[in-house]
C-alpha positions in Angstrom: 0.0 0.0 0.0 1.2 3.5 -0.7 0.1 7.1 -0.4 -0.9 9.3 -3.3 -1.0 13.1 -2.7 -3.4 14.9 -5.0 -2.2 18.5 -5.3 -4.4 21.4 -6.4 -3.6 21.7 -10.1 -3.2 24.9 -12.1 -6.8 25.6 -12.9 -6.5 28.9 -14.8 -4.1 31.4 -16.1 -3.1 33.9 -13.3 -4.8 31.8 -10.6 -2.7 31.5 -7.5 -5.2 30.1 -5.0 -8.7 28.7 -4.8 -11.4 28.4 -2.1 -12.9 25.1 -1.0 -16.6 25.6 -1.5 -17.8 22.0 -1.2 -16.3 18.6 -0.2 -17.7 15.5 -1.9 -15.5 13.1 0.3 -14.4 12.9 3.9 -11.6 11.0 5.7 -12.3 7.2 5.5 -14.3 7.4 2.2 -13.4 5.2 -0.7 -13.1 7.1 -4.0 -13.1 5.7 -7.5 -10.8 6.9 -10.3 -12.3 10.1 -11.7 -14.5 10.4 -8.6 -15.4 13.9 -7.4 -13.3 15.2 -4.5 -14.2 18.8 -4.0 -15.5 22.0 -5.7 -12.9 24.8 -5.8 -13.9 28.4 -6.5 -11.6 31.0 -8.0 -12.4 34.6 -8.9 -13.4 33.3 -12.3 -15.3 30.1 -11.9 -16.1 27.0 -9.8 -14.2 23.9 -10.8 -14.8 20.3 -9.8 -11.7 18.4 -8.7 -11.6 14.7 -9.7 -9.3 12.0 -8.4 -6.8 10.6 -10.9 -6.6 7.3 -8.9 -8.8 5.1 -6.8 -8.2 4.8 -3.1 -9.2 5.6 0.4 -9.2 9.2 1.7 -6.9 9.5 4.7 -6.3 13.3 4.7 -8.1 16.4 3.4 -6.7 20.0 3.1 -9.2 21.9 5.2 -12.8 22.9 5.7 -15.3 24.6 3.5 -14.3 28.3 3.1 -10.6 27.6 3.4 -8.3 29.0 0.7 -5.4 26.9 -0.5 -2.6 27.7 -3.0 -2.1 26.1 -6.4 0.2 23.1 -5.9 -0.7 22.6 -2.3 -1.9 19.1 -1.2 -5.7 18.8 -1.5 -6.3 15.2 -0.7 -4.1 12.3 0.4 -5.2 8.8 -0.7 -4.1 5.3 0.4 -3.8 3.3 -2.8 -2.6 -0.1 -4.1 1.1 0.2 -5.0 3.7 2.7 -4.0 1.9 5.9 -4.8 3.7 9.2 -5.5 4.9 10.0 -1.9 7.4 7.1 -2.0 9.0 8.4 -5.1 9.4 11.9 -3.5 10.9 10.3 -0.4 13.4 8.3 -2.4 14.4 11.4 -4.3 14.9 13.3 -1.1 17.0 10.5 0.3 19.6 10.6 -2.5 23.0 12.1 -1.4 23.6 15.5 -2.6 26.5 15.9 -5.2 29.7 17.2 -3.9 30.3 20.9 -4.3 32.3 21.6 -7.5 34.2 24.4 -6.1 33.8 27.0 -3.5 32.7 30.4 -4.6 35.7 32.7 -4.9 35.8 35.6 -2.5 34.5 38.8 -4.0 36.6 41.9 -3.9 34.8 45.0 -2.8 37.5 47.4 -4.2 38.1 48.2 -7.8 40.5 50.5 -9.5 39.6 54.1 -8.9 37.6 55.7 -11.7 36.2 59.3 -11.9 32.6 59.5 -10.8 31.7 55.7 -11.0 28.0 54.6 -10.9 27.1 53.0 -7.5 27.6 49.3 -7.6 24.7 46.9 -6.8 24.7 45.3 -3.4 25.5 41.9 -4.7 27.0 40.8 -8.1 27.0 37.2 -9.4 30.6 35.9 -9.5 30.1 34.2 -12.8 28.8 37.2 -14.7 31.0 39.9 -13.1 34.1 41.0 -15.1 37.4 39.9 -13.7 39.4 42.7 -12.0 42.5 43.9 -13.8 45.7 42.2 -12.6 47.4 44.2 -9.9 51.1 44.3 -8.9 52.0 42.7 -5.6 51.8 45.2 -2.8 50.1 47.9 -5.0 47.5 50.0 -3.2 43.9 49.5 -4.1 41.8 52.6 -4.3 38.1 52.6 -3.2 35.6 54.0 -5.6 35.0 57.7 -5.1 31.4 58.4 -3.9 29.4 61.4 -5.1 29.5 64.5 -3.0 27.4 64.2 0.2 27.8 60.4 0.3 31.6 60.0 1.0 32.6 56.4 1.8 29.0 55.3 1.8 28.1 51.8 0.5 24.5 51.2 -0.5 22.6 49.7 -3.4 21.0 51.8 -6.1 17.5 51.1 -4.6 18.6 52.3 -1.2 20.2 55.4 -2.7 17.1 56.3 -4.7 14.9 55.8 -1.7 17.1 58.1 0.4 17.0 60.8 -2.4 13.1 60.5 -2.5 13.0 60.9 1.3 15.5 63.8 1.3 17.9 61.8 3.5 21.7 62.3 3.4 23.2 58.8 3.5 26.2 60.2 5.3 23.9 60.7 8.4 22.7 57.2 8.4 24.5 54.6 10.6 24.7 51.1 9.1 23.8 48.2 11.3 26.5 45.8 10.0 29.4 45.5 7.6 29.4 49.1 6.7 26.7 48.8 4.0 23.5 50.8 4.4 20.3 48.8 3.8 16.6 49.6 3.8 16.3 48.5 7.5 18.9 51.2 8.3 16.8 53.8 6.6 13.7 52.6 8.5 15.6 53.0 11.8 16.8 56.4 10.8 13.2 57.5 10.0 11.9 56.1 13.3 14.4 58.0 15.5 14.6 61.3 13.7 11.2 62.8 14.2 12.7 66.3 14.8 14.1 66.3 11.3 10.7 65.8 9.8 11.3 62.1 8.9 8.8 60.5 11.4 6.6 58.0 9.5 2.9 58.8 9.3 1.9 55.6 11.1 2.9 52.1 12.0 2.7 49.1 9.7 0.1 46.6 10.6 -0.2 42.9 9.7 -2.1 41.7 6.6 -4.9 39.4 7.5 -7.7 37.5 5.8 -11.1 37.3 7.4 -13.5 34.6 6.3 -16.9 36.0 5.3 -19.1 33.5 7.2 -22.3 33.4 9.2 -24.3 36.7 9.5 -21.7 38.7 7.6 -21.9 36.3 4.6 -25.7 36.5 4.7 -25.6 40.3 4.8 -23.2 40.3 1.8 -25.5 38.0 -0.2 -28.6 40.0 0.6 -27.0 43.3 -0.2 -25.6 42.0 -3.5 -28.9 40.5 -4.4 -30.7 43.8 -3.6 -28.3 45.9 -5.7 -28.3 43.3 -8.5 -32.1 43.0 -8.8 -33.5 46.3 -7.7 -33.2 49.5 -9.8 -32.7 51.9 -6.9 -33.3 55.6 -7.1 -32.7 58.1 -4.3 -34.5 61.2 -3.1 -33.2 63.5 -0.4 -35.1 66.4 1.2 -34.1 68.9 3.9 -36.4 69.3 7.0 -36.4 72.0 9.6 -36.7 70.0 12.9 -36.3 73.0 15.3 -39.9 72.8 16.5 -39.8 69.0 16.7 -36.6 69.1 18.8 -38.2 71.6 21.1 -41.3 69.3 21.6 -39.1 66.3 22.1 -37.1 68.1 24.8 -40.3 69.1 26.6 -41.7 65.6 26.5 -38.4 64.1 27.8 -38.4 66.6 30.7 -41.5 65.1 32.1 -41.2 61.5 31.0 -40.7 60.0 34.5 -40.1 56.3 34.2 -40.9 56.1 30.5 -38.1 55.6 28.0 -36.3 58.6 26.6 -37.7 59.8 23.2 -35.3 60.0 20.3 -36.1 61.3 16.8 -37.1 57.8 15.6 -40.5 57.4 17.4 -41.6 60.8 15.8 -40.4 59.7 12.4 -42.1 56.3 12.6 -45.3 57.8 13.7 -45.3 60.3 10.8 -44.5 57.4 8.4 -47.4 55.4 9.7 -49.8 58.3 9.3 -48.8 58.7 5.6 -48.8 55.0 4.6 -52.6 54.8 3.9 -52.1 57.6 1.3 -48.9 55.9 -0.1 -49.5 52.2 0.1 -47.0 51.4 -2.7 -44.2 52.2 -0.2 -45.3 49.6 2.3 -45.0 46.7 0.1 -43.1 43.6 -1.1 -42.3 42.9 -4.7 -42.1 39.2 -5.8 -40.2 39.8 -9.1 -40.3 36.1 -10.0 -44.1 35.9 -9.7 -44.6 39.5 -10.9 -46.8 40.3 -7.9 -46.7 43.4 -5.6 -48.2 42.9 -2.1 -49.3 46.1 -0.4 -49.7 45.7 3.3 -52.3 47.3 5.5 -50.2 47.0 8.7 -46.8 48.7 9.0 -44.3 46.1 10.2 -41.4 48.5 10.4 -37.8 47.2 10.1 -35.3 49.1 12.2 -31.7 48.6 10.9 -29.4 48.1 14.0 -25.6 47.8 14.0 -24.3 45.0 16.2 -20.9 43.4 16.7 -21.9 40.6 14.5 -23.1 42.9 11.7 -26.2 44.7 10.5 -29.5 43.3 11.8 -33.1 44.5 11.1 -35.4 43.8 14.1 -39.1 44.5 13.3 -41.6 46.6 15.2 -44.9 44.7 14.6 -48.0 46.8 13.8 -46.1 50.1 14.4 -49.3 52.0 13.4 -51.0 50.8 16.6 -48.3 52.2 19.0 -47.9 55.7 20.5 -44.7 57.6 20.9 -43.8 56.0 24.3 -44.6 52.5 23.2 -42.5 52.9 20.1 -39.6 54.2 22.2 -39.9 51.2 24.5 -40.0 48.7 21.6 -37.1 50.4 19.9 -35.0 50.0 23.1 -36.1 46.4 23.6 -35.4 45.3 20.1 -32.1 47.1 19.8 -30.9 45.4 23.0 -32.0 42.0 21.9 -30.2 42.4 18.5 -27.0 43.5 20.2 -26.9 40.6 22.8 -28.1 38.0 20.3 -31.4 37.2 22.2 -33.7 38.4 19.3 -35.9 35.6 18.1 -36.2 34.7 14.4 -39.7 36.1 14.2 -38.4 39.5 15.5 -35.8 39.7 12.7 -38.1 39.0 9.7 -41.3 40.1 8.0 -40.7 43.8 7.8 -42.7 45.8 5.2 -40.7 49.0 5.1 -37.4 49.9 6.9 -35.9 52.9 8.6 -32.1 53.1 8.9 -30.4 55.7 11.1 -26.8 56.2 12.1 -27.8 58.7 14.7 -25.1 61.4 15.4 -22.8 59.5 13.0 -25.2 60.1 10.1 -23.8 62.2 7.3 -25.3 65.0 5.2 -27.1 62.5 3.0 -27.2 58.7 2.4 -28.3 56.3 -0.3 -29.4 53.3 1.7 -29.8 49.8 0.1 -33.3 48.5 0.0 -34.1 45.5 2.3 -35.3 43.1 -0.3 -38.2 42.2 -1.0 -39.3 45.6 0.3 -39.5 48.5 -2.1 -38.5 51.5 0.1 -36.1 52.4 2.9 -35.9 55.7 4.7 -32.8 57.2 6.3 -32.7 60.2 8.6 -29.3 61.9 8.7 -27.4 64.1 11.2 -29.0 67.2 12.7 -27.0 70.4 12.0 -27.5 74.0 13.0 -27.4 76.7 10.3 -28.6 80.2 9.8 -31.8 80.4 7.9 -34.2 83.1 6.6 -37.5 82.9 8.5 -40.6 85.0 8.5 -41.9 86.7 11.6 -45.5 87.4 12.5 -45.6 90.5 10.3 -44.3 88.6 7.3 -40.8 90.2 7.5 -37.8 88.0 7.0 -35.0 87.7 9.6 -32.0 85.4 10.0 -32.3 82.8 12.7 -30.4 79.7 13.9 -32.4 76.6 13.0 -31.9 72.9 13.4 -31.9 71.1 10.0 -31.9 67.5 9.0 -31.9 65.7 5.7 -34.0 62.6 5.2 -32.9 60.2 2.4 -35.1 57.7 0.7 -34.2 54.8 -1.7 -37.1 53.3 -3.7 -37.5 50.4 -6.1 -38.2 52.1 -9.4 -40.2 49.1 -10.7 -42.9 49.7 -8.1 -42.5 53.3 -6.9 -42.4 56.3 -9.3 -40.3 59.3 -8.6 -43.4 61.5 -8.3 -44.8 59.3 -5.6 -41.5 59.4 -3.6 -41.3 63.1 -3.9 -44.9 63.6 -2.9 -44.4 61.3 0.1 -41.3 63.3 1.2 -43.1 66.6 0.9 -46.1 65.4 3.0 -43.6 63.9 5.5 -42.0 67.3 5.7 -45.3 69.0 6.7 -45.7 66.6 9.6 -42.0 66.8 10.8 -42.0 70.6 10.7 -45.4 70.9 12.5 -45.1 68.3 15.3 -48.6 69.0 16.6 -49.8 67.1 13.5 -47.8 64.1 14.6 -49.2 64.2 18.1 -52.8 64.7 17.0 -54.9 61.6 16.8 
C-alpha cells in the first residue's frame, strides 16, 4: 500500500489560489478513479476536482471556506502500490552531489575611476568581469562616492529611496558590515522625528477574514438587492427645530418612561402617511410579478451589532404611541445586540428605517431591504442660519436645526413623483409636530 497526494492543479491562467466551497469526500471514504473530490472556487469560476486514482481518503486539506494555494496538497489517498509519496521520499534520500568548487571571494574594491556609478549590493561571481591584474603590494583605491555620500556603501535602490525621502546617507549609521540597507533607513526614519522624517503611522499585519455566518448573509442579501432592484434616491431637507423643542419638553416630564429620540416621531409620521402611499409599504415578488401592499406597518429598524447589521421588526407600528414605540425600539435594539432576538423578530418587515444617529452624514443612499420597495434614512441634525418670516411677514436670520431625510425606492414599483410627494407630506408633519401628536 502506498500514499498518493493529489495537489491542487493549475486551474486557470493567473490563478494563485482557490477556495474550498464543497467537499464530496471525507476521511475514510473510498473514491473511484475520476470520482469527485471537491469543488474549488476562484475569482473566475467554480471547478470540480476529480481523483486521478482510486483509493481511500486519509487526509483532506481543510474545511469549506478555506483557501489553498495552487500546488498545495488537497487530498491524500491510500492506494494499491507505492503511490507518489514514495518516489518523492526516495528522491529526497539521494545524497547531494559534492560541491564543484567554493565560490571565490568577492573583492569590494576596484581601480579608482572618476565618478563611478554606484555598484549593486551583490553581483553574481560568474557574470561579473574579472578585475585587472594588480602588482603585488600595490595599493587598491576605493571608488569615489558622489558629493554628500563619501565612503557610503549602498545599493542603487537604497540610494534612490534616500533621495526620495531627502535623507543624506552620510547621516545614516549602518547596522552591519558598513553597508546601508533599507532597514537602516527605517531605523533612521523612526528615530529622527525632529528632522521631519517621522513616518505617518505604524505598519500593521495583513490578515484575511472569512466571510461567514451573518456577515456572509448580509453580503449575499445586499448583493442581491443591488443586482435585482433598480434603486433611485430622493433627499429632502427638513427643519426640525420645532420638533426638537417638543421632544425636549416631553423628555423633561417622562418620568419612568423611555427617553424619546427622533425615531418614534419619524415612525409615527410614516405610519400616518402609509394609507395615502400604500405602494411604499409593500413587497415585490419579481419572479411571480406580484406586488403585495400591506395594511399593517411592520417597520424594520436597521441596527448595527458586533456581528453585523441586523433588522429587528416593530410589529404593527401604526397601533403604538410615541412612548410605546420608544420602548419597543429600546427592547429590540438590546435584543439584537446581545443575540437574544428571536427569528420572528428579525423577519417580515414591510418598510425599513435606517439611522446612524449622530454618526449620520449629510445624505445617504441606503440599500433596500429586499423584497421591500422602500427604505428611509434620517441623517445628522445640524444647526445653520436660515431666513425665517416673523408674524408681520418680514424675514430675519435665525439659527435653525436642519436634518436631511434620504429615501431609496424600487423604481419598478415606486415612481419618482410618488416618492417626492411622500417626502413633501412627511416634511409637513415633521415641521409641524402638533400634527404628529394629533390623533
